[in-house]
Structure formats: structure tokens, C-alpha cells
N, C-alpha and C positions, 0 to 999 in steps of 0.2 A: 591614567589608570585604566587597566584592561579589565574587561568584563569576563568572568569565568563562567563558561557554559556548563551545565550539568552533563556528566558523561552518560551517553546513551548506551544501553546494553543491547546485545543481539536480541535478547528475549523481548525487551521493550519495543524495539523497532519491528520485530516479527509480529508482535501483537497489534501494533499500530497498522502495519501494512495489511495484516489479515482483516482487521476491522474495516479498512478502506475497501478491500476487495469484496467483503461480505456486503457492504453498503452498495457498492457498484452493481453487484449481481442482483441485489434486491431492487435497485432502481430499474434494471432491465426488465424484471418480472412485473413491476408495477407500472411501467411505462412512464416513469417520472422524467419528464422532459428537462427539468432543471437539474437533475442529478443530485437532489438533496435528500431524497429518501423519505421526505415528509412534507406536509402541507405548510409548516411554519418556516421551512428552509433552514432548519438547524442541523440537519444531517442525521437526526434520529428522533425517535418518539419522545425521549426524555429530555432532549435539548442539551445533552452532554457533548455532542459532537462525535461520539464513539458509536460504532455499530456493535450490537450484541455485547456491549461492555468491553469490547476489545480495545486495545490501545493503552491499557494500564499494565504496568509491570506485573508479571505473574499470570496474566490472563491468557487463556489459550485462544487459538484462532479457530475455535470450533464453530463450524457453520452448519447448524442443524439441518437446513434444507439440502445441503450438499451431501450429507451422509458421511462426512469424514472431516478430520481436523486439517486446517491449513498449516503446513509445517515447512521447514527449510527445503525439503525435497519435492514439494508440490510444484508442478509445472503450471505456468500461466496459460499455456496453450492446450496441452493434452489433458491435464487434470481439471483445470478450471474453465477451459474453453473460452477464455477472454478474447474478444474481437478487437479490432483496431480502435473502435470508438471507446471501448472499455479501457484500453491502454492510454488513450488521450485523457480520459477522466482520471485514471490513476496518476498519470503524470502531473496533472493540475493539482490534485490533492497532495501529492508528495511535495511539490513546489510550495504550496500554501503552508504545509506543516514544517518543512525542513529548509525552505529557502531555495533560491535559484541555483545554488551549487549542486543540488541533487536534481540532475536533469535526466529523466528517463529516456527522452528522445536521443540524447547523446549516447546513452548506453546501447540502445538498439539500432542506431543508425547504420553501423557497419555490419550488422548481422545478416546472415543468409536466412531464408524462410525457415529451414529446419532448425537453425539455432534459436530463432525467435519462438518457435513452437515449443522447444525444449527448455526455454528460459525458466529457471526456478525462482521461487520466492526467496530462497537462500542467497542466490546471486544478487537479487534485488536488494536484500538486506545488506549485503556486503557493499553494494554500490552506495546505498544511503549512508552507511557508516563511513565510507571513504569520503563522501561529500561533506559530512558534518564535523569530522575531526578537525581540530585546529591545523592551520597550514603548516606550522612548524613541526607537527608530529607525523606528517606524511612521508 
């Protein structure tokens, strides 16, 4: 008997990744060495595991402190100014959420520096969706 996984939508994956990024950027500002974003280690103040409520279908990736919404065209380097340690944290969170088939290190391994700086959230969403779709559908 095979287990049927719920289909992930671009919007849901975008919201989840936006929440992860918001949480990581918040961790940078608070100096949270564990990368949890809170003292309890749940990843957020409410204990839901989502940052700013992102990660639920239909939620926007609005990051109030950033002054703009995280969307498909938002670049990780130029717009969000994520550093290598932030990418490591994002990679870990993606693997925790979606499994080892979603490997950010694999995606960026062959990139030149300018490609890495221009990497968009949309390309990351597509990478996640490619890693979580059933093997027979690729």
C-alpha cells in the first residue's frame, strides 16, 4: 500500500520558505545562536513553527521589518542579503521540512558567485517542488 502525499502548491511552498527566511533574518537581528528565534526553541513566539504566520496556504511572505513582501522574484542575495551562514540555516530548515531530497547545497554547488547572488526565491520554490514530487512524476 502506497502512502499518498498531499500535493504542495507553489503558493504554499513560497509561504513556507518566506516564513523560514523571515525567521532566519530575525535570528540574525536577535543574535539567536541556536537559530530558533525564541527562548523555547519552537521557532516562533506562538510555538507554531511558523514565522509571522507564514507557511500556511494563502499567507503572504510579508516581512514587516524588510519593508517589502517576499515573492517569487525576490533574490536571496541582492534583495534579502542572505549570507552563507543564512543559506546553511535555510538548507537545514528545508531538509527538516521537506526531507533530504530537497538539497539546497546541491542546487547552489555549481553556481558562480553572481548566479548565487541573483538566486531567487522562485527558483528555490521550483527546486523544492522538484524534490518533493513523486519520483514517477518527474
